[in-house]
N, C-alpha and C positions, 0 to 999 in steps of 0.2 A: 522634323521627326526626331525620335529618340535613337541614339546610337551609343554603343560602348566603344570608347576610344582609348588607345594607348597614348599616354601623354609624356612618358619618359621611359628610359630603357633600363629599369631596375627590377623587372620581374612582374608577375601578375598583379601585384599591388598597385601598379601604375595605371590600371584600367579604371576609367571613370565614365559615368553616364553623362552625355551632353546632348543639347539640342543642336542639330545640324541641319543644313539645307537638304531637302529631298533630292535624290539623284535626278539628273536630267538625261534620260537615255538618248543616244543618237538615233539615226534613222533605221538602224538595223537591230538595236538591242530590245530585249524583252524586259519590261518593268514588272517586278514581282513584289507583292505584299508578303513579307516574310512572316510566317507563323512560328517557325522553329529554326534554330541554327545549330549545326554540329560544332563541337569543340575538338580540335585536333592538336597533335603535338607541335606542329609548326606554329600554332598560336602561342604556345609557351616560349618557343625560341624567339618569336617576333618581339615579345615583351622584354627580352633580354638583349635585343640587337644581335642575336646569334644566328639568325636565318640568312640564307644566301641572298634573299631579296630584302632590301632595307628601305622601306617607304619613309617618306618625310613625316616627321611628327607634326601634329597629332594625326593618327590614322585609325581607321576602323578595321580590325581583323575579322576573321570569319570566312572560311573558304567553301563551306557547304551549307545549303539552306533547303527548306521546303516551304511552300506557300501557294498562293493563288496569283495567277497572272492578272495584273491590272491593265496592262496595255501590251499589245504585240503587233509588230508591223506586218503588213501583207507579205506573204511568202515565207514567214518564219516557221510555219507549221503549228503555231499556237494561237489561241484566241482568249479574249477576256473571260475570266472565270475558270480556266483550266487549272487543275491541281498538278503541281510540278515539284520536282526536286531540281536543284541546280548547283553548279560549281562556279561561283563568281571569282574565286581566287582570293579576293579581299572584299571587305565591305559587308559581310554577311551578318555581323552583329548589329543589326539595325532594322528598323521597321519596313524599309524598302531597299531593294537593290536592283540595279540594272545589269543584265547578263547577256553576253553573246548567245544567240539561239543555239549554236552548236554545243553549248554547255548547259542547256535546259532540257530536262527529261520528263516525259509523262510519268506521273506517280499513280500506280494502281490504286483503285478504291479501297482495297483491303488493307492498305498501309496508312497509318496515321501520319500526321505531319511530323511528330516527334521521331517516329521511325524513319520517315523519309529524309529527315535532316542528317541522319547518320549513314547515308548511303554513298554519296557521290565520291568523296575522296577515298575512303577506306575500301569499299567494295570494288571500285574500278582499279585501285592500286593492286589489290590481291588477285583480281581477275587477270590483270597484266602479268603479275608475278607467277601465278600458278599455271595459266594457260599458255601465254606467249613465251615467257622467259623460262619457266620450269618444265613445260611440256608434260604436265601431269596427265596420267592415264588412269582410267578406272581400274581399281584393284590394287593400286600402289598405296604405300603408306607415307604419311606426312607427319612430321614433328613440328609443332608450332610453339615458338617462344613468345613470352608476353601474351599468353593465350586469353587473358581476361581483359585486355585492352581493346580499344576500338578496332585497330588493325588485326589484332589477334583473334577476336571473336568473329570478325568478318572472314578471316582465313580459315578458321575452323568450320564455319558454316559452308563456305563455298567448296572447300576440299571435300567435305562429306557429300554435298549435293552432286559433286562430280564423280562420286563413287570411290573415294579414297577412305582408308582407315586412318583415323586421326588420333594422335597422341598430343595432349596439351601440357605444356610446361608452365607451372604456376608456383606462386610463393606462399599462398595462404589457402585455407579451406574455403573462405568466401570467394576467392578467385577461382578455385577449382569448381565451385558450384556454377559460377558464371560460364566457365568453359564447357561444363556439361550441358547447361541450358543452350549453348550455341551448337551443341551436337557432338562434342568430343567423345570418342569411344573409350578413351583412357585418359587419366590425368596423372602426372608425375611431379614430384617436387623439384624446384630449380636446383637445390643442393643434391647432388648425386644423380642427376637426370640420366647421365650416360649409362650407369649401371642399370637403372630402371628400364631404359630403352632396350638395352641388350637382353634383359630378361623377357620383356614383352615380345621381342622379335626373334627369340631363340638364337641370339647372337648375330643375326644377319644384319641388323641395322635398318634404317628407314630409307626410302627412296628420295624423299624431299625434306629439307629443313627450311622452314620459314622463320627468318630472323630479323625482327624489327628492333632488337635490343642491342646486339653487339657485345662489347665488353669481354670479360674474362671467360665466358662460356663458349666462345667461338671455337677454340681448339677441340673441346669435347663434342661440339656439334659436328665438326669434320669427322671425328672418330666414330660418330654415331651413324654415319652414312653407309648404306649398302653399296656394293660395287655399282658403278655408274650412277651414283647418287648425286643430287644437286642441292647445294646450299644457296638459298636465295637471300641476298643481302638487301634489306628494305630500309633499315635505318639504325640509329644508334641511341635509343632512349636511355641506355645504360650509361651513356656519357663518353666512354672510351671507344675509339675507333681501333679495332683489332688489326693485326697483321697475320699473314700466313706464310709459312715456309712451303714453297711450291712443290718440294719433293713429296709432301703428303698427298698431293693431288695425283701423283703417279702411282702410288701403291695400290689403290683400288679403282683407278680411272674415274675419280670423282671430280666435280666441277664446283667452283664458286662463281655464282652468277649475280651480276649487278642488276638491281631493279630500280630504274629511274623512270617512273611513269610519266612525270612531268616533262622530262627531257625528251621522251619519246613522242608524246602528243604535240609538243610545241612545233614539231616539223610536220605533223599529220593532224591538223585540227579536226578532221572528221572522225578520228579514232574513238574519242570518248562516247559519241553517240552510237557508233557501231558496237562498242562494248555493252552499252545500256540495252540495246536491242537484243544482244545475246543473253543478257541476264534477265530480261523482262519475264520470260516464262517462269523462272525460278522465283522472282519477286511476286508474281501473280498467284502462284500455287502455294506460297507461304514457306518455301524452302529457305528463302533468304529473308530474314526479319531481324534487324539489329537488336542485340541484347542491351537493354538500357541499364546504365549504372545509376544515373541521377539526372533529374531535370531541374534546372535552376531558372528563376526569372531573369530577364535581361538585366535587371538592376544588380543581380548577383554574378555578373559575368566574371568579375575578378576571382571570386571563390571557385567558380567552375573551372577556370584555367589553372588555378592553384591545385585543384584536385588532380589534374593531369601531371602538373609539375612535381607533385609529391608521390606520384605513382600509386595513388590511393584508389583509383577507379576500378571497379569490377564490372566492365561493360562500357557502353558508350555514354559519354557526357553530352548533354544537350541543353541549349538555352530555349526557354519558352518565351517567345516574343509577343505573341497575341494570345 
Protein backbone atom coordinates (compact mmCIF):
# COMPACT_ATOMS: atom_id res chain seq x y z
CA UNK A 1 0.00 0.00 0.00
CA UNK A 2 1.01 3.65 -0.32
CA UNK A 3 2.13 5.53 2.77
CA UNK A 4 3.79 8.86 3.51
CA UNK A 5 6.94 8.26 5.53
CA UNK A 6 9.38 10.41 7.45
CA UNK A 7 12.84 9.34 6.28
CA UNK A 8 15.06 11.81 8.18
CA UNK A 9 14.57 14.42 10.89
CA UNK A 10 15.03 17.73 9.10
CA UNK A 11 11.45 18.92 8.74
CA UNK A 12 8.42 18.35 6.47
CA UNK A 13 10.65 18.01 3.39
CA UNK A 14 11.75 14.64 4.74
CA UNK A 15 8.35 13.07 3.96
CA UNK A 16 8.28 10.79 0.91
CA UNK A 17 5.70 8.43 -0.56
CA UNK A 18 6.65 4.77 -0.33
CA UNK A 19 5.20 1.34 -0.98
CA UNK A 20 5.01 -0.47 2.36
CA UNK A 21 3.48 -3.68 3.66
CA UNK A 22 -0.18 -3.56 4.61
CA UNK A 23 -0.77 -3.60 8.36
CA UNK A 24 -1.41 -6.93 10.00
CA UNK A 25 -3.94 -6.28 12.77
CA UNK A 26 -3.80 -8.43 15.87
CA UNK A 27 -6.84 -10.30 17.15
CA UNK A 28 -8.34 -7.23 18.79
CA UNK A 29 -7.61 -4.44 16.29
CA UNK A 30 -9.92 -2.89 13.69
CA UNK A 31 -8.52 -2.61 10.17
CA UNK A 32 -9.59 0.59 8.40
CA UNK A 33 -9.41 1.61 4.75
CA UNK A 34 -8.30 5.22 5.17
CA UNK A 35 -10.17 7.77 3.03
CA UNK A 36 -8.76 10.90 4.70
CA UNK A 37 -6.18 11.73 7.37
CA UNK A 38 -5.90 14.83 9.51
CA UNK A 39 -2.63 16.75 9.78
CA UNK A 40 -1.73 17.91 13.29
CA UNK A 41 1.06 19.96 14.85
CA UNK A 42 2.69 16.86 16.38
CA UNK A 43 3.27 15.70 12.79
CA UNK A 44 5.40 18.81 12.31
CA UNK A 45 7.38 18.07 15.47
CA UNK A 46 7.83 14.42 14.47
CA UNK A 47 9.51 15.44 11.21
CA UNK A 48 12.06 17.43 13.25
CA UNK A 49 12.62 14.83 15.97
CA UNK A 50 11.18 17.30 18.50
CA UNK A 51 8.16 15.31 19.66
CA UNK A 52 8.21 13.48 23.00
CA UNK A 53 7.75 10.17 21.16
CA UNK A 54 10.58 9.33 18.78
CA UNK A 55 9.72 6.39 16.50
CA UNK A 56 12.48 4.65 14.60
CA UNK A 57 13.09 5.87 11.04
CA UNK A 58 11.44 5.48 8.61
CA UNK A 59 7.96 5.82 10.09
CA UNK A 60 4.48 6.82 8.98
CA UNK A 61 2.98 9.78 10.86
CA UNK A 62 -0.71 10.59 11.09
CA UNK A 63 -2.67 10.42 14.33
CA UNK A 64 -6.26 10.82 13.09
CA UNK A 65 -8.15 9.30 10.17
CA UNK A 66 -11.59 8.65 8.75
CA UNK A 67 -12.59 5.77 6.52
CA UNK A 68 -14.40 2.47 6.25
CA UNK A 69 -13.90 -0.65 8.35
CA UNK A 70 -12.37 -3.45 6.31
CA UNK A 71 -12.23 -5.96 9.14
CA UNK A 72 -13.34 -5.91 12.77
CA UNK A 73 -13.05 -8.66 15.35
CA UNK A 74 -16.10 -9.99 17.17
CA UNK A 75 -16.93 -7.92 20.20
CA UNK A 76 -15.28 -4.76 18.90
CA UNK A 77 -18.59 -3.01 18.29
CA UNK A 78 -17.77 -2.52 14.60
CA UNK A 79 -18.43 -4.41 11.38
CA UNK A 80 -17.14 -4.42 7.83
CA UNK A 81 -18.41 -1.38 5.93
CA UNK A 82 -18.93 0.89 8.95
CA UNK A 83 -18.01 4.55 8.47
CA UNK A 84 -15.63 5.57 11.25
CA UNK A 85 -13.20 8.14 12.54
CA UNK A 86 -10.21 6.88 14.48
CA UNK A 87 -7.16 7.89 16.48
CA UNK A 88 -4.32 5.50 15.59
CA UNK A 89 -1.63 7.74 17.13
CA UNK A 90 0.76 6.86 14.28
CA UNK A 91 0.38 5.39 10.82
CA UNK A 92 -2.57 7.40 9.56
CA UNK A 93 -0.85 8.78 6.44
CA UNK A 94 -1.45 5.51 4.62
CA UNK A 95 -4.11 3.61 2.70
CA UNK A 96 -4.82 1.31 5.65
CA UNK A 97 -4.30 1.45 9.39
CA UNK A 98 -4.98 -0.93 12.28
CA UNK A 99 -6.46 0.67 15.40
CA UNK A 100 -7.46 -0.47 18.87
CA UNK A 101 -11.29 -0.46 18.95
CA UNK A 102 -11.29 1.91 21.93
CA UNK A 103 -9.96 4.59 19.57
CA UNK A 104 -12.38 3.89 16.72
CA UNK A 105 -15.55 5.99 16.66
CA UNK A 106 -18.79 5.87 14.66
CA UNK A 107 -18.89 8.67 12.07
CA UNK A 108 -22.34 10.23 11.54
CA UNK A 109 -23.66 10.09 7.99
CA UNK A 110 -23.88 13.88 7.79
CA UNK A 111 -20.10 14.24 8.08
CA UNK A 112 -17.76 13.64 5.14
CA UNK A 113 -14.57 11.65 5.49
CA UNK A 114 -12.53 14.84 5.12
CA UNK A 115 -14.47 16.37 8.02
CA UNK A 116 -14.22 13.16 10.03
CA UNK A 117 -10.45 13.13 9.64
CA UNK A 118 -10.28 16.44 11.52
CA UNK A 119 -12.14 15.31 14.60
CA UNK A 120 -10.33 12.81 16.78
CA UNK A 121 -7.30 14.66 18.10
CA UNK A 122 -8.48 18.27 18.07
CA UNK A 123 -12.05 17.90 19.25
CA UNK A 124 -11.30 15.34 21.95
CA UNK A 125 -8.43 17.53 23.15
CA UNK A 126 -10.59 20.66 23.41
CA UNK A 127 -13.46 18.70 24.96
CA UNK A 128 -11.03 17.55 27.67
CA UNK A 129 -9.73 21.13 27.99
CA UNK A 130 -13.03 22.96 28.18
CA UNK A 131 -15.19 20.44 30.02
CA UNK A 132 -12.95 18.48 32.36
CA UNK A 133 -9.99 20.79 32.95
CA UNK A 134 -11.68 24.16 32.42
CA UNK A 135 -15.11 23.43 33.92
CA UNK A 136 -16.74 25.64 31.29
CA UNK A 137 -20.29 26.67 32.08
CA UNK A 138 -22.96 28.04 29.74
CA UNK A 139 -22.94 31.82 29.73
CA UNK A 140 -19.21 32.15 30.38
CA UNK A 141 -16.79 33.85 27.99
CA UNK A 142 -13.87 32.14 26.24
CA UNK A 143 -10.83 33.66 24.53
CA UNK A 144 -9.21 31.35 21.96
CA UNK A 145 -5.66 31.91 20.75
CA UNK A 146 -4.59 30.47 17.40
CA UNK A 147 -8.29 30.48 16.63
CA UNK A 148 -7.90 29.70 12.92
CA UNK A 149 -5.88 26.52 13.44
CA UNK A 150 -7.19 23.00 13.86
CA UNK A 151 -7.24 23.14 17.67
CA UNK A 152 -8.42 26.75 17.62
CA UNK A 153 -11.41 26.26 15.32
CA UNK A 154 -12.38 23.15 17.29
CA UNK A 155 -12.23 25.14 20.54
CA UNK A 156 -14.31 27.96 19.04
CA UNK A 157 -16.97 25.53 17.81
CA UNK A 158 -17.21 23.50 20.98
CA UNK A 159 -17.18 26.51 23.32
CA UNK A 160 -20.04 28.07 21.36
CA UNK A 161 -21.95 24.78 21.27
CA UNK A 162 -21.62 24.61 25.06
CA UNK A 163 -23.20 28.05 25.41
CA UNK A 164 -20.16 30.30 25.79
CA UNK A 165 -19.44 33.68 24.24
CA UNK A 166 -16.33 33.25 22.12
CA UNK A 167 -13.60 35.78 21.29
CA UNK A 168 -11.08 34.57 18.69
CA UNK A 169 -7.50 35.86 18.50
CA UNK A 170 -6.18 35.89 14.92
CA UNK A 171 -3.29 37.35 12.94
CA UNK A 172 -4.88 37.98 9.51
CA UNK A 173 -8.27 38.71 8.02
CA UNK A 174 -8.31 35.31 6.31
CA UNK A 175 -7.83 33.68 9.71
CA UNK A 176 -10.52 35.91 11.19
CA UNK A 177 -12.91 34.62 8.54
CA UNK A 178 -12.03 31.02 9.44
CA UNK A 179 -12.71 31.78 13.11
CA UNK A 180 -16.05 33.35 12.25
CA UNK A 181 -16.97 30.29 10.18
CA UNK A 182 -16.19 28.20 13.26
CA UNK A 183 -18.66 30.32 15.22
CA UNK A 184 -16.65 33.05 16.96
CA UNK A 185 -18.83 35.89 18.20
CA UNK A 186 -15.92 38.34 17.98
CA UNK A 187 -12.43 38.37 16.46
CA UNK A 188 -9.52 40.46 17.71
CA UNK A 189 -5.98 40.89 16.34
CA UNK A 190 -3.12 39.14 18.09
CA UNK A 191 -1.30 42.46 18.41
CA UNK A 192 -3.09 44.35 21.16
CA UNK A 193 -5.58 41.60 22.00
CA UNK A 194 -5.55 42.47 25.71
CA UNK A 195 -6.96 45.94 25.12
CA UNK A 196 -9.51 44.59 22.66
CA UNK A 197 -10.67 41.98 25.17
CA UNK A 198 -10.97 44.61 27.90
CA UNK A 199 -13.13 46.73 25.63
CA UNK A 200 -15.37 43.81 24.60
CA UNK A 201 -15.88 42.70 28.20
CA UNK A 202 -16.28 46.12 29.78
CA UNK A 203 -12.98 45.64 31.60
CA UNK A 204 -14.09 42.41 33.34
CA UNK A 205 -12.04 39.98 31.27
CA UNK A 206 -12.90 36.48 30.13
CA UNK A 207 -13.63 33.37 32.16
CA UNK A 208 -11.48 30.99 30.14
CA UNK A 209 -8.46 31.38 27.84
CA UNK A 210 -7.63 28.51 25.47
CA UNK A 211 -3.93 28.73 24.60
CA UNK A 212 -2.33 26.32 22.14
CA UNK A 213 0.27 28.97 21.20
CA UNK A 214 2.23 30.02 24.30
CA UNK A 215 5.06 32.44 23.63
CA UNK A 216 5.07 36.13 24.50
CA UNK A 217 1.28 36.55 24.69
CA UNK A 218 1.01 34.45 27.86
CA UNK A 219 1.27 37.29 30.39
CA UNK A 220 -1.36 39.37 28.63
CA UNK A 221 -3.58 36.28 28.57
CA UNK A 222 -3.33 36.12 32.37
CA UNK A 223 -4.16 39.81 32.56
CA UNK A 224 -7.20 39.19 30.35
CA UNK A 225 -8.80 36.78 32.83
CA UNK A 226 -11.79 37.71 34.96
CA UNK A 227 -11.77 36.85 38.67
CA UNK A 228 -11.59 33.06 39.07
CA UNK A 229 -10.68 32.73 35.40
CA UNK A 230 -8.80 29.75 33.99
CA UNK A 231 -5.99 29.75 31.44
CA UNK A 232 -5.85 26.37 29.67
CA UNK A 233 -2.33 25.48 28.49
CA UNK A 234 -2.68 23.16 25.46
CA UNK A 235 0.57 23.63 23.57
CA UNK A 236 3.33 25.87 22.31
CA UNK A 237 3.02 26.31 18.57
CA UNK A 238 4.60 29.72 19.04
CA UNK A 239 7.81 27.93 19.93
CA UNK A 240 8.61 29.49 23.30
CA UNK A 241 7.44 27.86 26.54
CA UNK A 242 6.38 30.76 28.80
CA UNK A 243 6.83 31.10 32.55
CA UNK A 244 4.52 32.67 35.11
CA UNK A 245 5.15 34.64 38.29
CA UNK A 246 2.73 32.92 40.61
CA UNK A 247 1.89 36.09 42.52
CA UNK A 248 -0.22 37.02 39.50
CA UNK A 249 -2.46 34.08 40.29
CA UNK A 250 -3.25 35.47 43.73
CA UNK A 251 -4.44 38.88 42.61
CA UNK A 252 -7.67 37.74 40.96
CA UNK A 253 -7.83 34.12 42.14
CA UNK A 254 -6.99 32.90 38.65
CA UNK A 255 -5.68 29.50 37.59
CA UNK A 256 -3.23 28.18 35.03
CA UNK A 257 -4.41 24.71 34.07
CA UNK A 258 -2.40 22.10 32.19
CA UNK A 259 -4.21 20.20 29.44
CA UNK A 260 -2.51 16.89 28.74
CA UNK A 261 -5.20 14.87 26.97
CA UNK A 262 -2.84 12.05 26.02
CA UNK A 263 -1.38 11.77 29.51
CA UNK A 264 -4.91 11.53 30.90
CA UNK A 265 -6.32 8.84 28.61
CA UNK A 266 -3.21 6.67 28.74
CA UNK A 267 -4.25 5.70 32.26
CA UNK A 268 -7.94 5.57 31.26
CA UNK A 269 -8.19 3.99 27.79
CA UNK A 270 -11.97 4.01 27.94
CA UNK A 271 -12.07 7.81 28.17
CA UNK A 272 -11.82 8.81 24.45
CA UNK A 273 -14.90 6.74 23.58
CA UNK A 274 -16.78 8.31 26.49
CA UNK A 275 -15.85 11.71 25.11
CA UNK A 276 -17.00 10.76 21.62
CA UNK A 277 -20.35 9.61 22.95
CA UNK A 278 -20.77 12.99 24.67
CA UNK A 279 -19.91 14.84 21.46
CA UNK A 280 -21.99 12.63 19.15
CA UNK A 281 -25.23 14.66 19.45
CA UNK A 282 -23.31 17.83 18.51
CA UNK A 283 -21.67 16.04 15.59
CA UNK A 284 -24.99 14.68 14.38
CA UNK A 285 -26.86 17.99 14.55
CA UNK A 286 -24.06 19.87 12.77
CA UNK A 287 -22.93 21.99 15.73
CA UNK A 288 -19.47 20.49 15.31
CA UNK A 289 -18.10 20.32 11.76
CA UNK A 290 -14.41 21.04 11.17
CA UNK A 291 -13.54 24.18 9.24
CA UNK A 292 -11.30 22.97 6.42
CA UNK A 293 -8.32 25.03 5.35
CA UNK A 294 -7.01 22.80 2.58
CA UNK A 295 -7.22 19.24 1.32
CA UNK A 296 -4.04 17.71 -0.15
CA UNK A 297 -3.56 14.44 -1.97
CA UNK A 298 -1.50 11.87 -0.08
CA UNK A 299 1.37 12.50 -2.54
CA UNK A 300 1.52 16.06 -1.24
CA UNK A 301 1.82 15.12 2.43
CA UNK A 302 5.06 17.07 2.71
CA UNK A 303 3.36 20.28 1.57
CA UNK A 304 0.43 19.67 3.92
CA UNK A 305 2.69 19.35 6.97
CA UNK A 306 4.71 22.36 5.82
CA UNK A 307 1.49 24.42 5.76
CA UNK A 308 1.15 23.81 9.49
CA UNK A 309 4.85 24.34 10.14
CA UNK A 310 4.62 27.79 8.55
CA UNK A 311 1.39 28.58 10.43
CA UNK A 312 -0.26 29.36 7.12
CA UNK A 313 -3.44 27.30 7.61
CA UNK A 314 -6.81 28.95 8.22
CA UNK A 315 -8.70 25.89 9.40
CA UNK A 316 -7.97 22.16 9.39
CA UNK A 317 -5.46 20.64 6.94
CA UNK A 318 -6.43 17.19 5.64
CA UNK A 319 -4.91 14.55 3.36
CA UNK A 320 -7.21 12.91 0.82
CA UNK A 321 -6.07 9.30 0.63
CA UNK A 322 -8.83 7.78 -1.51
